N, C-alpha and C positions, 0 to 999 in steps of 0.2 A: 207395047209399053204398058206397064201397070200404073194406072193413075190413082190407085187407092192410097189414102192417107194413113190408114191403119191396116195392118196385116190381117189376112184371114187365116184362122187356125183350124185345122181339121180336128174333128172330135168324133168319138165313138160313145155309144151308150146314151144318146139323147133322142127322145122321140118327140114327134110333133103331131098335134091334132089341128087340122087346118079347116077353116070355113071360108068358102068363096061367096057367102051370102045366101046360097041356096042349099048347101049340103055340107057335111063334115067328112073329112078324108084323113087317113093316117099318113104319116111320113116319117122320115128319119133325118135328123140334122146332120148335114154333111160338113159344113164349116161355119164359123162365126167370126164377126169382127165387132168393133164398137157400134157401128151404125148399119150393119147388114148381116145377112146370113144366106146360106143355100140349103135347101131341103131336097132330099131325093127320095126315091121309092114312093112317089105320089101317084095314085091312079091317074092315068091320062085323061079321064073324063072330067077331072076337076077343072073348072074354068079359071085360068090364071090371067085372063084378059079382062080383069076388073080393076077398079081404082085401088082397092085395098083388099088384103086378106087378113083375117084374124087368125093368129097362131098361138096355141098354148104349147109351151115346151117344158118337158120334164126330163131330169137326169143330171148326172154329175153334181148332185147336191143343189140343184137350182130348180125353180118352178117360176115360169114367166108367161104372162099374157102380152103378146106384142101385136101391133098393127103394122103390117108390111105392105109396102108399095112394090109390086112385082116389077122387076127391071129386065129379066131375061128368063128364057126357058129352053130346055132341051128335051125333046120327046123321043123315046125309043120304045118300040113295041107298045106295051100297055102301061108304061110308067113314064114319069117325067121328073126332071129336076127343075126347080124354080129358085132363082136368086132374087133377093129383094133388099130394099132399103127400109130400115126400121124408122117408123114415124115416132118422133118424140121419145127417144131412149130414156130410160129411167136410170137413176143412180145405181140401183140394185143390179141392172143389166151391165152397166159399165164396170162396176166392181167385180162382177162375175167374170166378164171377159178379160179383165186385167190379170186374173189368176192364170190365164193361159198364154198371154202375150210373152214373147221372148224378151228377156232383159236386154236393154240397149247397152252397147259397149260405151264405156266412159272414155271419150277421145282425149281427155285431158290427163288421164292416168290417176284420177282421184279415186279413193276407195269409199 
């Protein structure tokens, strides 16, 4: 069962520079939501078992510095995917994400 309040939208063309507090690692944004995101193509040596990651995201007309609380990871070979919750989302991030959210159907038939 999906417990998310806001949908995750898959994106292409967004890169991430991630710091685990000890080093910097490249990644690619896999999907985003108002309060979270998933990043893939991260070198498996990055430590995602920290309280927070600092992530700088570029692409799709946006540039954001986010503080992420890692919630899950999947490791395969020499790379991993990390999903996390954004700490204190900004209005700019919310506005950016809203550009990609699907429009909700009007159940009352109003235009």
